[in-house]
N, C-alpha and C positions, 0 to 999 in steps of 0.2 A: 193609542195600540202601545206606545211604547213607555216603558216606566225609566224615572232619570235614573235610578243605579242599573237597570239592566241594557242592555243590547239594543240598538235601534233594531225596528224591522220595516223593512221597505213598504211603500207604501203600494195598492194596486197602480194608479197613477205612478209612480217612480218608481214602477218596473217598466212601463211602456216608455217613459224619458229614457229610463238608462238603455234599452234594448236598441232605439234609437240610436242611442249615442256609442252602441258597440257596434252597430252595425257600420256607422261613419270609422270608426275605428278600424275594423276589417277592412271596410272600402280601402283604405290606406295603407293598409300593413298588407293585403292582398293582392291589391288591385281589382278585385272582385265586387260588383255589385251584390248587394244583398237584398232582398225582398221580404220584409218581416210578415208573419202570416201568423194567426191568431188561432189557434181550435186547442181542443183537449186531447191527449196521448195519454198511452198506457204507460204508466210506472214502468213496465217490466222492461218496455224499448230503451229507457233511461241508462246512458252511460255518466257517472261520476266523472269528474276530472280533479277532483280535490281529494284525497287519501282520508285526510279526519276531518270531525267535527267539533265544534267546541258543545259538552254537554249544556252547561247553563243557558246557551243561545236555545241550544236544539228543546229545551223544559218551554224555556217561552213562546216558542214557534208551538210546538206541540197545545199548550194553552191556548193561543190564540189562535188557534186554527178549529179546536170546538167552540170560538165564539165569534166564526164568522170570517176570519182574517182568511182571503184570498188572490193575494198577488201572484200572480204568475210567474213560472219560472221562465228562465230564456235559454233556449237550446240551438243547437247546430247540427242539421239532421248531416251524417255521411253512412254510407250504405244501407242496412235497414235500423242503425239506430239513431237514438237524439242523444248528443254530447249535451253536457249541462256547463252553460255557459255560465251562468249565474241564476241560487236557488237553489244550492246543494242542503241548506237544513231545511226549505219547504218541500223539496220533494221525499226527503226521507222522511221526516216527520207524518208527509200523505201515506207512503208505504207504510210505517210502525202503525198509524191508527187504522190501516186496513182498507184503504181506497185503493180504487185499481188505477185512477187517472188523474192526472194532473192537467190546469190548462197550462199551456206553453204558449210564448213567443219564438218561434221557429224563424230562424234568419237564414232563409232559404239562398243560397248563392247563387248568381248567373251561367256558374260554368264550374263545370268540375275541378277540384282540388282538394289537396288535403290538409284538413285545417290543423294546425299547430296542436291544438287540445287532444286532437285521435292521437298523435306521437305520446301526448303528457299521459294521458290517460292508460294507452299501451306501456309505458316505460315504469308505471306505477303498479301496473297489473289488477286495475280497476275494470270492469267488465260489467257489472249491474251494481245498485244500491245496496246490496248484500254485503261489498267490499270493502263500503266505506267504516271507519272505526270512531269513536268515540271517544273522545281525551277530556280531561277536567284542565281547567287552567293552572 
């Protein structure tokens, strides 16, 4: 899936391992247990936590999705929204291609708290995928 001169795309298995690692890091950081749950969620319910995406990587992701690329995104729920922890290019590409949903690994916290990424998104003025800017290197 990756080409030697282009960006490396995370595999489905790598995404699942990354979700476990992120859950462990967040557990250590916040003192909260996280229960991973896999399911499809609406792209309109996603809040990005990254304001810019790399155009070259996005083009690769768009092409790979057309050929079956299906690594899930990793999100944390807060309120009625899901904040993207990992997978901005994948979510944006699916949205641009007209998909309505994305497979996600949802890291559900064992108790209420405000994840740092919620503040990051608010500070950056990010509310939906439409707020992301595409940049060239």
